[in-house]
N, CA and C atoms as a LAMMPS dump frame, in Angstrom:
ITEM: TIMESTEP
0
ITEM: NUMBER OF ATOMS
264
ITEM: BOX BOUNDS ff ff ff
-5.0000000000000000e+02 5.0000000000000000e+02
-5.0000000000000000e+02 5.0000000000000000e+02
-5.0000000000000000e+02 5.0000000000000000e+02
ITEM: ATOMS id mol type element x y z
1 1 1 N 0.83 -1.18 0
2 1 2 C 0 0 0
3 1 3 C 0.875 1.245 0
4 2 1 N 0.338 2.322 -0.523
5 2 2 C 1.039 3.596 -0.571
6 2 3 C 0.42 4.575 0.407
7 3 1 N 1.228 5.458 0.992
8 3 2 C 0.67 6.468 1.889
9 3 3 C -0.12 7.49 1.09
10 4 1 N -1.091 8.078 1.743
11 4 2 C -1.955 9.111 1.155
12 4 3 C -2.636 8.647 -0.127
13 5 1 N -3.074 7.405 -0.145
14 5 2 C -3.73 6.842 -1.322
15 5 3 C -5.104 6.32 -0.931
16 6 1 N -6.109 6.642 -1.736
17 6 2 C -7.456 6.141 -1.475
18 6 3 C -7.627 4.768 -2.116
19 7 1 N -8.185 3.841 -1.346
20 7 2 C -8.453 2.489 -1.82
21 7 3 C -9.937 2.202 -1.693
22 8 1 N -10.44 1.345 -2.568
23 8 2 C -11.806 0.846 -2.478
24 8 3 C -11.715 -0.643 -2.176
25 9 1 N -12.424 -1.079 -1.148
26 9 2 C -12.338 -2.465 -0.694
27 9 3 C -13.734 -3.08 -0.686
28 10 1 N -13.838 -4.317 -1.155
29 10 2 C -15.073 -5.093 -1.048
30 10 3 C -14.706 -6.561 -0.962
31 11 1 N -15.67 -7.395 -0.622
32 11 2 C -15.37 -8.799 -0.376
33 11 3 C -16.32 -9.726 -1.129
34 12 1 N -15.819 -10.935 -1.383
35 12 2 C -16.643 -12.056 -1.784
36 12 3 C -16.051 -13.289 -1.124
37 13 1 N -16.762 -14.389 -1.143
38 13 2 C -16.294 -15.601 -0.47
39 13 3 C -16.193 -16.757 -1.452
40 14 1 N -15.42 -17.771 -1.061
41 14 2 C -15.247 -18.978 -1.877
42 14 3 C -15.395 -20.197 -0.982
43 15 1 N -15.921 -21.286 -1.564
44 15 2 C -15.91 -22.581 -0.891
45 15 3 C -15.539 -23.643 -1.918
46 16 1 N -15.708 -24.913 -1.6
47 16 2 C -15.327 -25.989 -2.525
48 16 3 C -16.115 -25.961 -3.829
49 17 1 N -17.302 -25.385 -3.813
50 17 2 C -18.156 -25.344 -5.005
51 17 3 C -17.799 -24.189 -5.937
52 18 1 N -17.403 -23.077 -5.374
53 18 2 C -17.067 -21.926 -6.212
54 18 3 C -17.041 -20.62 -5.441
55 19 1 N -17.08 -19.536 -6.202
56 19 2 C -17.007 -18.192 -5.621
57 19 3 C -18.378 -17.532 -5.617
58 20 1 N -18.602 -16.676 -4.627
59 20 2 C -19.808 -15.85 -4.63
60 20 3 C -19.594 -14.675 -5.581
61 21 1 N -20.644 -13.941 -5.809
62 21 2 C -20.502 -12.692 -6.558
63 21 3 C -20.065 -11.619 -5.571
64 22 1 N -19.663 -10.475 -6.077
65 22 2 C -19.277 -9.361 -5.202
66 22 3 C -20.545 -8.782 -4.603
67 23 1 N -20.932 -9.28 -3.44
68 23 2 C -22.192 -8.856 -2.839
69 23 3 C -22.033 -7.786 -1.77
70 24 1 N -20.834 -7.615 -1.247
71 24 2 C -20.671 -6.628 -0.176
72 24 3 C -20.65 -5.217 -0.754
73 25 1 N -21.034 -4.283 0.101
74 25 2 C -20.891 -2.884 -0.266
75 25 3 C -19.399 -2.558 -0.343
76 26 1 N -19.018 -1.688 -1.238
77 26 2 C -17.612 -1.279 -1.258
78 26 3 C -17.4 -0.172 -0.224
79 27 1 N -16.213 -0.159 0.343
80 27 2 C -15.847 0.831 1.347
81 27 3 C -14.606 1.543 0.849
82 28 1 N -14.625 2.868 0.888
83 28 2 C -13.457 3.639 0.498
84 28 3 C -12.715 4.092 1.753
85 29 1 N -11.393 4.009 1.699
86 29 2 C -10.563 4.433 2.827
87 29 3 C -9.248 4.961 2.289
88 30 1 N -8.661 5.883 3.031
89 30 2 C -7.385 6.465 2.612
90 30 3 C -6.321 6.134 3.648
91 31 1 N -5.161 5.713 3.166
92 31 2 C -4.049 5.461 4.064
93 31 3 C -3.501 6.794 4.571
94 32 1 N -2.891 6.764 5.735
95 32 2 C -2.369 7.975 6.349
96 32 3 C -1.034 8.394 5.761
97 33 1 N -0.586 9.539 6.203
98 33 2 C 0.723 10.065 5.834
99 33 3 C 1.429 10.506 7.109
100 34 1 N 2.662 10.91 7.014
101 34 2 C 3.393 11.408 8.161
102 34 3 C 2.728 12.694 8.653
103 35 1 N 2.786 12.946 9.959
104 35 2 C 2.231 14.206 10.459
105 35 3 C 2.914 15.389 9.779
106 36 1 N 2.184 16.48 9.609
107 36 2 C 2.74 17.634 8.91
108 36 3 C 3.5 18.577 9.825
109 37 1 N 3.135 18.618 11.095
110 37 2 C 3.815 19.516 12.032
111 37 3 C 3.547 19.032 13.449
112 38 1 N 4.393 19.387 14.414
113 38 2 C 4.204 18.912 15.783
114 38 3 C 3.27 19.76 16.625
115 39 1 N 2.878 20.913 16.199
116 39 2 C 2.109 21.833 17.027
117 39 3 C 2.986 23.022 17.371
118 40 1 N 2.423 24.012 17.997
119 40 2 C 3.152 25.232 18.309
120 40 3 C 3.746 25.095 19.708
121 41 1 N 5.077 25.161 19.806
122 41 2 C 5.762 25.021 21.089
123 41 3 C 6.038 26.409 21.66
124 42 1 N 5.856 26.548 22.968
125 42 2 C 6.037 27.828 23.646
126 42 3 C 6.835 27.617 24.926
127 43 1 N 7.854 28.437 25.134
128 43 2 C 8.598 28.435 26.392
129 43 3 C 7.714 29.063 27.459
130 44 1 N 7.597 28.422 28.633
131 44 2 C 6.719 28.962 29.67
132 44 3 C 7.435 29.379 30.943
133 45 1 N 8.5 28.66 31.34
134 45 2 C 9.14 28.982 32.615
135 45 3 C 10.486 28.273 32.705
136 46 1 N 11.316 28.728 33.646
137 46 2 C 12.583 28.041 33.899
138 46 3 C 13.005 28.244 35.346
139 47 1 N 13.849 27.33 35.8
140 47 2 C 14.537 27.473 37.072
141 47 3 C 16.016 27.31 36.77
142 48 1 N 16.838 27.184 37.791
143 48 2 C 18.27 27.011 37.569
144 48 3 C 18.579 25.715 36.83
145 49 1 N 17.74 24.69 37.005
146 49 2 C 18.025 23.374 36.408
147 49 3 C 16.889 22.824 35.545
148 50 1 N 15.854 23.606 35.269
149 50 2 C 14.735 23.098 34.47
150 50 3 C 14.278 24.112 33.436
151 51 1 N 13.662 23.61 32.399
152 51 2 C 12.971 24.423 31.398
153 51 3 C 11.571 23.853 31.236
154 52 1 N 10.574 24.704 31.162
155 52 2 C 9.194 24.261 30.948
156 52 3 C 8.692 24.784 29.61
157 53 1 N 8.066 23.885 28.862
158 53 2 C 7.477 24.229 27.573
159 53 3 C 6.055 23.693 27.522
160 54 1 N 5.223 24.318 26.732
161 54 2 C 3.903 23.774 26.42
162 54 3 C 3.773 23.763 24.909
163 55 1 N 2.859 22.966 24.407
164 55 2 C 2.584 22.978 22.98
165 55 3 C 1.122 22.683 22.736
166 56 1 N 0.666 23.138 21.601
167 56 2 C -0.708 22.911 21.185
168 56 3 C -0.736 21.59 20.424
169 57 1 N -1.561 20.665 20.868
170 57 2 C -1.668 19.368 20.192
171 57 3 C -2.194 19.557 18.78
172 58 1 N -1.684 18.75 17.865
173 58 2 C -2.151 18.857 16.487
174 58 3 C -3.457 18.088 16.33
175 59 1 N -4.269 18.511 15.376
176 59 2 C -5.578 17.904 15.146
177 59 3 C -5.818 17.76 13.653
178 60 1 N -6.825 16.98 13.311
179 60 2 C -7.286 16.872 11.931
180 60 3 C -6.225 16.39 10.968
181 61 1 N -6.115 17.058 9.825
182 61 2 C -5.209 16.633 8.765
183 61 3 C -3.741 16.737 9.165
184 62 1 N -3.403 17.614 10.109
185 62 2 C -2.011 17.733 10.549
186 62 3 C -1.497 16.454 11.197
187 63 1 N -2.388 15.576 11.658
188 63 2 C -1.976 14.323 12.294
189 63 3 C -1.544 13.276 11.276
190 64 1 N -1.777 13.521 10.006
191 64 2 C -1.477 12.547 8.965
192 64 3 C -2.712 11.802 8.515
193 65 1 N -3.841 12.027 9.175
194 65 2 C -5.115 11.437 8.765
195 65 3 C -5.916 12.47 7.996
196 66 1 N -7.175 12.557 8.285
197 66 2 C -8.031 13.553 7.655
198 66 3 C -8.768 14.311 8.751
199 67 1 N -9.444 15.382 8.384
200 67 2 C -10.219 16.126 9.371
201 67 3 C -11.309 15.251 9.974
202 68 1 N -11.92 14.416 9.135
203 68 2 C -12.984 13.529 9.615
204 68 3 C -12.437 12.328 10.372
205 69 1 N -11.203 11.908 10.07
206 69 2 C -10.631 10.72 10.689
207 69 3 C -9.155 10.954 11.018
208 70 1 N -8.859 11.776 12.042
209 70 2 C -7.463 12.045 12.382
210 70 3 C -6.789 10.808 12.96
211 71 1 N -5.475 10.719 12.778
212 71 2 C -4.709 9.622 13.351
213 71 3 C -4.288 9.98 14.769
214 72 1 N -4.118 8.993 15.613
215 72 2 C -3.679 9.215 16.981
216 72 3 C -2.177 9.465 17.006
217 73 1 N -1.768 10.546 17.653
218 73 2 C -0.345 10.812 17.827
219 73 3 C 0.138 9.937 18.979
220 74 1 N 1.16 9.137 18.737
221 74 2 C 1.65 8.19 19.739
222 74 3 C 2.574 8.881 20.734
223 75 1 N 3.494 9.696 20.259
224 75 2 C 4.377 10.452 21.141
225 75 3 C 5.011 11.586 20.366
226 76 1 N 5.584 12.519 21.112
227 76 2 C 6.315 13.645 20.552
228 76 3 C 7.797 13.448 20.836
229 77 1 N 8.656 13.906 19.947
230 77 2 C 10.107 13.887 20.154
231 77 3 C 10.535 15.324 20.434
232 78 1 N 11.374 15.506 21.432
233 78 2 C 11.877 16.828 21.76
234 78 3 C 13.388 16.83 21.576
235 79 1 N 13.887 17.764 20.787
236 79 2 C 15.328 17.925 20.579
237 79 3 C 15.755 19.177 21.326
238 80 1 N 16.853 19.103 22.053
239 80 2 C 17.356 20.247 22.785
240 80 3 C 18.853 20.383 22.523
241 81 1 N 19.309 21.577 22.21
242 81 2 C 20.723 21.838 21.922
243 81 3 C 21.188 22.965 22.834
244 82 1 N 22.263 22.729 23.576
245 82 2 C 22.796 23.759 24.474
246 82 3 C 23.833 24.643 23.787
247 83 1 N 24.034 24.466 22.505
248 83 2 C 24.981 25.272 21.76
249 83 3 C 26.42 24.795 21.877
250 84 1 N 26.671 23.738 22.636
251 84 2 C 28.025 23.214 22.828
252 84 3 C 28.34 22.029 21.928
253 85 1 N 27.385 21.63 21.089
254 85 2 C 27.529 20.531 20.139
255 85 3 C 27.916 19.223 20.799
256 86 1 N 27.445 18.985 22.002
257 86 2 C 27.756 17.744 22.707
258 86 3 C 26.537 16.862 22.867
259 87 1 N 26.751 15.688 23.429
260 87 2 C 25.653 14.785 23.716
261 87 3 C 24.942 15.238 24.982
262 88 1 N 23.675 14.888 25.09
263 88 2 C 22.893 15.238 26.27
264 88 3 C 22.623 13.988 27.074
């Protein structure tokens, strides 16, 4: 299957005698794509050893699904760079 592609699916059955006709209703569905953006991140507070951020959760088509059928975001990845080009 390809991402962001609409498919039409229907079924028929077979037994030892033969095949049925295509009697089921067809169903159209679209495969998802990668999320388009993570949401808007905002710095909110800090202490000597912590940083606090908030972000607006993405919805609808930004999730990689559609407005009518958004995909569930499993987790967010956060990258942080202290400007020293080292490992964290």
